[in-house]
N, C-alpha and C positions, 0 to 999 in steps of 0.2 A: 503493501499498501504508499508505504514512502516513497519507494520508486518512482512509482504511478503520477504521486504527485508530485516530486523531484521537477520529471517529466515535462510536467502539463506549467509548472511556472517557468520553465524554460522557454517552454512554446508561444505562452503569452509574451513573457519577457525579451525578445528577438525580434518582433518589428519594430519595439521602439526602439532596440541598440540600434535598427539598421532605418530607422530615420532621422537620426540625428547623423548619418554618414553621408556628406554630399556628394550628388550625383558626379560619377567618374566621367560624364563628357559634358560638364558642365562648361562654357567657354569661360575664358577673364577675360578680363578687359580688353579693347583693344590695342594693338601692338603700335599704335600711332598716337601719340596726342593731337591732337586736333588746336591748330592756334597761328595767330597771321603770320609767324615763320615755316609754317607748312609750307613746301614747293607744291609750284601750280600744279595743276590737273594737266596731262600731257596726253592726245589723240593718239586713240589706236584705230584701227581697223574695224570696221560696222560702228562706229558712231557716226552719230547725224550733228551736222551743222546748220546752222542759219547764217546764212550770210547777208548780211543787209547791205546796200548800196544805194546812199542817200543822192549822190549826184545821177545816179541814172536807175532806178527803181525797176524797170524793166529786166534788168537784169538778176535781184534781186532772186534767191532761190533757197530753199533746203536741199542737202544733200549729204550722201553717204559717204564714208571715206572707204575707197575700196578696198580689197584685201592683199595691192599692191603698194597701200599706203596713202594711195592719191586721190586727191577730191574735185570730179570733173565738171568745172562751171564755164556756162559760157562765154565767150571773147576771148578766155585765156586759155582754156583748153584743162588739164590738169595738170595739178599742183601737188608736190607731194605736201601733206598734213600731219603724217601720221610721226609722233615722239615730237609734235610741237605744243608750245599752249597756247591758249588763244590768244594771247597776245603775239606770239611769234607770228602764231599763221597770219594775223592782220595785216604785220608791218609786210610780208610778202606778198599778200594780195595787194594793198593799196603800190606796191613797187612794180608786180605785173603789170596791172591796170592802167598804172601812169604813160605805158605805154598807148593806148586808146584812150584813156578817160583824161580831159583837162582838170586835175587836181582831186581824185576819187574822195572820194569819206567815206567809210564803211567800217561796220562793226562785226565782228565772230563769235556766235553766241551760240555753247552747245544746247541740242537737244535731248539726243537720247541716248546711249554709252552703252556699249556693246557688253556682252557677257564676259563676266569675271571667273573665269575657272583657272580653277588649279587640282591635279592629277594626284593624291597621295597613294600610295602602294606599297609593299612590304609587308613586313610582321605588324598588321593594324587590322581590326577586327572586321573594317568594308572597307577594303580598298575598293576607289573609283573615280570617279570626278564631281566635285563640288563646286557648287555659285556660292565667292565671297560674299557673307555676307556684309563684309566692312575692313577696312585693312587689318588683316592678321597673318599671326606669324606661325615657324610652321609649327611649334607646339599644338596652338588652337587648330592647324589645319587637319592634325591628329586627331583631335576631337573630336573634330567635327568625322573624321573616321572609324568613332567607337573607341578610340584609344591604342593605348599598345596592347601586344597578345604575350604573354608571359615568354616568348623564343624573341624577342625583341632586342635588338642588342642599342639600347636611346641613344648611348655617348655618344653615337657614329650614324646620326641621322644625314643623309646625302640629302641637297636642296640643288636642282638642276635648272637656271634661270637662260634666259636667250636674250642680251640686249646688243644692240649695233651689228647686228647679225653675226657674234661668238658666241659660242654657248659656253657659262661657264658652271663648277660644280663648288658646292661651301659645302663643308663639313660642320654641323653643329651637334653640341654636346644636350641633350634632353634628359640627360640623366637626372633623377629624386636630387643630387645634392647640388644640377645645377638649375632645378628650379625651383628650388629653396631660396636659388642666392639672387632669383628674379630675372633668371636669362637676361645678364649683362647685354648681350651680340647677339639678340633674337632684330631682326630685319622683317619689315612688313611682306608680307609675298607679292608677288605682280602676275599679272597677268599668263596660264600655260604654264606656272615652273610647277616644278615636281618634285613631291617631297618624299623619299623612298627610305625606308625603315629597315634595313639589314636585321639578317639571322647571327650574323657574325661580323665583325671586324672585317674591313674593306681596307686594303693595306695600298692596293694598286687602282689607283683612280681611272686609268685608262682599259684595263682591266673590267671595271666594274660596267664602263657606259659601253662597250663591246656586250659585253655578256647579260647584260640587263634591259638597259634602254629598249634596244630594237625589241625584246620578244615581254614586256613589261606591259610599255603602255600603250593605252588604245592607237585607235586609226591617228586620227585627229592630231595628239603628243608628239607619235611616230615618225609623222611625218612635217611638223611643225621642228622635232630636234634633231632630226634624219636628213630627208633629202631637202629641206629647205637650206641645210648648214653646205650644203655643196654645190650652193647660186651663188652670183653676186647681188649682195642687196646697193 
C-alpha cells in the first residue's frame, strides 16, 4: 500500500515539476538590437521597389528585382539593385535618368520583401528550410529546427554564407558554456545561410563542403552554393 501511494504521489507531482521547465525550443531575443545605428536594409532579388519620378510621372512604377539582381525600368533598361540601399539605388537612378531627363527628381521606396529563408541541417530534430521571423542567429535557427539531437557536436557548428559571389564557412561554438556566456560572437544570419550541426568535429572545411553540401542541401540551396559559385557575378 505504501509503495502504491508513493507512486501516485510521484505521478501527480511530475506535471508540476515539468511545468516549471521552460520549453526547449523557446526563442531567445533577436540577434540584432535595432537602433539608429543599425545598418540600412540592402535590396535582394525578389524585393519589390517603387520608383517615383516627380519630373516624369509617366515613368514611375513598381518593379521586382530579378534573380540576376537587376531592376528593369523604362528608358534606362536594367539597373543593378541587389545589395544596394534605397539611398544608393536612388543615386544610381538619378545618374542614369540624367542622360535622358533634365534634373531628374525621384524617390526609391521598398514595397515588399522577398522570402528570408535559412536551411538548418545535420543533428537537429527537424532539418529543413525555415523562414526567419526576424534577425536571428545560428542558435535561434537551431531552436526553430527543434533543437539539438543528443548526438550533436554543439561546439563545432558551421554556418555557410554567400556574399559578393564568394562562399564563406564560419565555425561557431554553441555549446552550453558558450550559451551561458551569452554567445558573444553570434552574428545575425542572412538569406540562404546554411546552419549545419555535425555529429562529430569537422577538422577539414574543404572536406565538409565536398561531402555534405551537395547531398544535404535542398535543390534551391545546392544551386545557390554550388552552381552559382561557378559563375561570374
